[in-house]
N, C-alpha and C positions, 0 to 999 in steps of 0.2 A: 095303715101302710097299704100301698097299692100292690096288686099282684105283679109278678115279674112280666115285663113286656115280651111279646113274641116278635115284634118288629120295631126296630129302633132306627130312626132317621137322624143322622149326624150332619149338621150344617157346618162345614169347614171349607173355607176358601184358601187357595194358596198352592204352592208347588213344593219343591224339595225341602228347603229350610223350614217352611211353615209346617210341613208334615213331620219332619224329624223331631222338632220340639214337642210334638203332640204324642209321641210314642208312649210315654207313661199314661196318658189319658186313654189311648186305644187299648193298652194292656188292662187298665182298670175296668173298662167297659166289658172286655172279654172275661175278666175275673168275676164281675158281679152278674153278668147276663151271658153265660157261656152258650146257652141254647138259642138265644135270640138271633133272628136274622137282622144283620146290620147293613145299612146302605148309607153312603155318604153323598150329600148334595154338594158338589164342588164345581169349580170352573175348569174348563179344558180349552186350549192350553193357555197358560198364563202368559208365557213369552216363548219365542222360538227356541231359546237356549235353556229354558227351565223345564225339567220334567214335571208332568202333572202329578197330583197326589196319588192317582192310581198306579203310576209307574213305581212309586216308592212302596206303597202298602200292598200292592197285588190284589188278588181276587179271592183269597181263601182263608188266610189266617186271621186278619183283623176285621175285614169287611166282606160282605157277600155280593155287593154290587154298588153302582154309582148312578146318580142323576146329574145331568149336566146343567149347571147354573150359569146363566148369561151374566157376566160381570160388566160393570160400568155401562149398562144399557139405560137409556132414557125412555125406552119404549116399553110401556107397561104390558103390551101384548106379548112381548118376548118372555117376560117373567110369568105372566098368567098362562102361557101355553104349557109350562112345566107342571103346573098344579094338578091337572087331571091325571097325568101319569103317576104322580106321587100318591094322589088320593086313591087311585085304582089299586095301588100296592097296599095301602091301608096301614100306615104307621101307627103304633100304639102311642109312642112318645117321640118327641124330637129333642135333640141335644143341641144347644147353641154353643158352638166352640170356636168362635171367631175372635179376631183381635178386638180390643176395646174401641168403641166408636161413640158417636154422639147418642144421646138418649133417643132422638128422633129416628136414627137409623136402626137402633136396637129394637124399638117398638115396631117399626115398619117390618123388620125381619121376623119378629115374633108373630105379627099378624099374618105374614106370608106363610109361615110354618103352619099356623092354624088353618089357613086357606087350603093348604096342601093335605089336610085331613088329620094332622097330628092331634090326638085327643088331649095330650098334655105337652107343654113345652117346658123342659126341665131347665131350671136355673138361668133363665134369661137375665142377663146382668143389668137390671134396671137400677138397682141401688148404686150410688156413686162408688161405694166401697168395693163393689164387684167389677167396676169398669176401670178403676185406677190402681196403679201399682203401689205397693206398700214400701215405704222407706225403712230400711234396716238402720236404726240409729247407731248401732255399734260400728258398722262398716261404712255407713254413708252411701250405700248403694241401694237402688230400687230392686225389687224382686224381678226375676225373669218373667217373660210372658208365659212360659209354661206354668210357673207357680201361680200366676194370676188366674189363668184359665182353670187350673186344677182347684184353686180356692173357690172360684165362682161356681164350679160344678158340684163340689162335694164339701162335706164338713172338713175343716182343717185337719190335715194329717192323714186323711183317708187315701189320698193319691200321693205316693212318695215319688216326687219328681227327681230325687237324687239317687234312687236305687238303680244301679247299672243294669240289673236284669230287666227293668221296666223300660230300658232304652234299646232293647234287643229287637232287631227286625225279624227274628225267627227265620233266617235264611236256611234253606236246605243245604246239605253238605256239598253238593255239586256247585251251588251258587256261591258258597263261601270260598271254594277253591278258585272259581272264576273271578270273583271280586278281588281276591288277593293277587292274582296274576295281573289284573288291570292296574291295581294300585302300585305294584312293583314297577310295571312298565311306564306308568305315568310319571313316576318320580325320577326316571333316568334323564340325565341331561345329554342331549345329542351332541356328538363330537363333530365339529365342522372342520374338514381339512381343506386347505387351499391348494 
């Protein structure tokens, strides 16, 4: 068994919804590596209307910092310019927590994480079984993306994606009040008088 990492690099692209489904995984990483410094390599911004991952997770409960990953670039220099910054930080391990993609993209991303200085890349989904969603024959439904990523990252059952406590954003009391006020006001239908 490897010693507990001191620095964990998490490669996760996306915005609000992509982050929300990953909350059980971020909780899991905090549970197994509570003392490790965790940074996320992610894209900023995804779209003008979509809040980036950092706006959802914040800077202190789930992760300690972020590296900006240029999405959909065809310029290798843009990607390679990020590697020295990550390498200088010195991640012990990298966690690949992205949506399922082609084997070529997965291998490319794994090589890039190694180029960034990660000594180990954890659970890179090279096996088809880790890239594809499992069909539940009883319901006829495929597993959710959260379950596929959790299964790819850990032994089955170790990340409980259905536990409500593992979907908690850990908001502070003042933010809980603020979010409830916003929710209440957003749901009101404006009355238009002629």
